[in-house]
C-alpha positions in Angstrom: 48.7 63.1 4.0 45.8 64.6 2.2 42.8 65.6 4.2 40.7 63.6 1.6 42.3 60.3 2.6 39.9 57.7 4.2 41.1 54.8 6.4 39.2 51.8 7.5 40.5 50.2 10.7 39.1 46.9 11.8 38.9 46.1 15.6 39.6 49.8 16.4 37.4 50.1 19.6 40.3 49.5 22.0 43.9 48.6 22.3 46.3 48.9 19.3 43.5 49.6 16.8 42.2 52.6 18.8 45.9 54.0 19.0 46.1 53.5 15.2 42.8 55.2 14.5 43.9 58.1 16.7 47.4 58.3 14.8 45.6 58.4 11.3 43.1 61.0 12.5 46.0 63.1 13.8 47.4 63.0 10.2 44.0 64.5 9.0 42.8 61.1 7.6 39.1 60.5 7.8 38.7 57.2 9.7 36.0 54.4 10.0 36.2 52.8 13.5 35.1 49.2 12.8 34.0 47.3 15.9 32.1 44.0 16.7 31.0 44.1 20.4 32.6 47.2 21.8 30.1 49.8 20.7 30.5 52.2 23.9 34.4 52.4 23.3 34.1 52.8 19.5 31.6 55.7 19.9 33.7 57.3 22.7 36.7 57.0 20.3 34.7 58.9 17.6 33.7 61.6 19.9 37.3 62.0 21.0 38.6 62.2 17.4 35.8 64.7 16.4 36.3 66.8 19.4 40.1 67.2 18.4 38.9 68.4 14.9 39.1 65.1 13.1 36.6 63.1 11.1 35.6 59.6 12.2 32.5 57.3 12.2 32.0 54.0 13.9 30.5 51.0 11.9 29.6 47.7 13.6 30.6 44.5 11.6 31.8 41.1 12.3 34.6 41.1 9.7 35.0 37.4 10.1 31.7 37.1 8.1 32.4 37.5 4.5 29.0 39.5 3.7 29.4 41.8 6.8 33.1 42.6 5.7 32.0 43.4 2.1 29.2 45.4 3.4 31.6 47.4 5.9 33.5 48.3 2.8 30.5 49.4 0.8 29.4 51.5 3.8 32.8 53.3 4.0 32.6 54.1 0.4 28.9 55.4 0.8 30.0 57.6 3.6 33.3 59.1 2.0 33.5 58.1 -1.6 36.8 56.4 -1.3 39.0 53.9 0.6 42.5 54.7 0.6 44.0 52.9 3.7 42.8 49.6 5.0 44.3 48.4 8.4 43.3 44.8 9.3 43.7 44.7 13.1 40.7 42.7 14.4 42.0 39.8 16.7 41.2 37.4 19.5 43.3 34.8 21.4 42.1 31.5 22.8 45.4 30.4 24.3 46.0 26.7 25.4 48.3 24.0 24.7 47.6 22.0 21.6 46.5 18.8 23.5 43.8 20.9 25.2 43.0 23.2 22.2 39.3 22.5 21.1 38.4 22.7 17.4 36.4 25.7 18.4 39.5 27.4 19.8 41.2 26.8 16.5 38.2 28.0 14.3 37.4 31.2 16.1 41.1 32.4 16.1 41.6 31.5 12.4 38.3 33.1 11.5 39.0 36.5 13.3 42.7 36.7 12.9 43.1 35.4 9.4 39.8 35.0 7.4 38.7 38.4 8.3 41.8 39.7 6.7 40.9 38.1 3.5 37.4 39.2 3.6 38.3 42.8 4.0 41.3 42.7 1.5 39.0 41.1 -1.1 36.4 43.8 -0.6 38.8 46.7 -0.5 40.9 45.6 -3.4 38.2 46.4 -6.0 37.9 50.1 -5.2 41.5 50.4 -4.8 42.5 48.8 -8.1 39.8 51.3 -9.8 41.6 54.2 -8.1 45.0 52.8 -8.9 46.0 53.8 -5.4 45.7 52.3 -1.9 47.5 51.0 1.2 46.7 47.8 2.9 48.5 47.2 6.3 47.9 44.0 8.2 48.7 43.7 11.8 50.5 40.4 12.2 52.6 39.4 15.1 56.1 38.2 16.1 54.2 34.9 17.1 53.8 34.5 13.3 57.5 34.7 12.8 58.8 32.8 15.9 55.8 30.7 17.0 54.7 30.7 20.7 53.8 27.8 23.0 50.2 27.8 23.8 49.3 29.8 20.8 49.3 27.3 17.8 46.1 28.9 16.6 47.1 32.4 16.8 50.7 31.9 15.5 49.3 29.8 12.6 46.9 32.7 11.9 49.5 35.3 12.0 51.9 33.4 9.9 49.0 33.1 7.4 48.6 36.9 7.6 52.2 37.2 6.6 51.8 34.9 3.6 48.6 36.7 2.4 50.4 40.1 2.7 53.3 39.0 0.6 51.1 37.2 -2.1 48.7 40.5 -2.2 51.7 42.7 -2.6 52.8 40.8 -5.7 49.3 40.8 -7.1 48.4 44.4 -6.4 51.7 46.4 -6.7 51.3 47.1 -10.4 48.0 48.8 -9.6 49.6 51.3 -7.3 48.6 49.5 -4.1 51.3 48.6 -1.5 50.6 45.8 1.1 52.8 45.4 4.3 52.4 43.8 7.6 53.4 45.0 11.0 54.4 42.4 13.5 54.0 43.7 17.1 55.9 41.9 20.0 54.7 42.3 23.5 52.8 45.6 23.7 51.1 47.1 26.9 47.5 46.4 26.2 44.5 44.9 28.2 45.9 41.5 26.9 49.3 41.9 28.4 48.1 43.7 31.7 46.4 40.3 32.9 49.8 38.4 32.7 51.2 37.1 36.0 54.3 38.9 37.3 56.6 35.8 36.9 55.4 35.6 33.2 56.1 39.2 32.6 59.5 38.9 34.1 60.3 35.9 32.0 59.1 37.8 28.7 61.1 40.8 29.5 64.2 38.8 29.6 63.7 37.7 26.0 63.2 41.3 24.8 66.8 42.9 24.2 65.4 46.4 25.0 64.1 45.1 28.3 60.6 46.5 28.1 57.3 46.1 26.5 56.3 48.3 23.8 53.5 50.8 23.7 50.5 51.0 21.3 51.9 54.2 20.0 55.1 52.4 18.9 52.8 50.4 16.5 50.4 53.2 15.5 53.3 55.4 14.4 54.7 52.8 12.0 51.3 52.3 10.6 50.9 56.0 10.1 54.1 56.0 8.2 53.1 53.0 6.0 49.8 54.7 5.3 51.6 58.0 4.1 53.2 59.0 0.8 56.6 58.6 2.6 56.2 54.7 2.2 55.5 54.8 -1.6 58.3 52.3 -2.5 57.8 49.9 0.5 55.7 46.8 -0.3 55.6 43.1 0.8 57.4 43.9 3.9 57.0 42.4 7.5 58.2 44.9 10.0 58.6 43.8 13.6 57.9 46.3 16.5 59.3 44.2 19.2 62.3 45.7 21.0 64.5 43.2 19.1 62.8 40.1 20.2 62.5 38.2 16.9 66.0 39.1 15.6 
């Protein structure tokens, strides 16, 4: 990858987003670390990247808000003059069974996990079209492929991300822009660390490889999709799930 590449990673303060930002910085990509609430961890990540010889800045924005997402892209362009890679990663969960799910549970998850992806894609598309170059990488989930009890909101949002990805790939491919989705399975993060032992054991039985994934497993795929090695790949949904969804 060229040292002139710039990437914007949403929700990059922790978890999978943090690992993605680290992997891109390791490939000499300048990284904008977007966060909403986790300022301390975002700034700590910037320090870590810069201490290792990389380039990074942290920018606060609630990407579920259309104007804030648009401004985030403008700030990225003002900072470094280009936006070559957009990684939509921001996400939340509000898990509960459908009969207990509130309207707020539904709206919050759809806003953060789907609307924010539209917001950022729309804002990033114009400069990428002008440059006739770009990579959009959307973090989906195997829940969007298989469904998951207790996650009707989350699964619906992630299925929407897959539809958005394929549609944008068709729209933007002639302009030199690839659009792909990465669908993680169960990855060792703060989200999975709180699962009860019996739940973890049940989930492990559903994974052919018999283990949860690592954040690095997802980040290395994103790094590949952001690189010139993936020039002829677009409109794809690649699961990183130990075989769970096959």
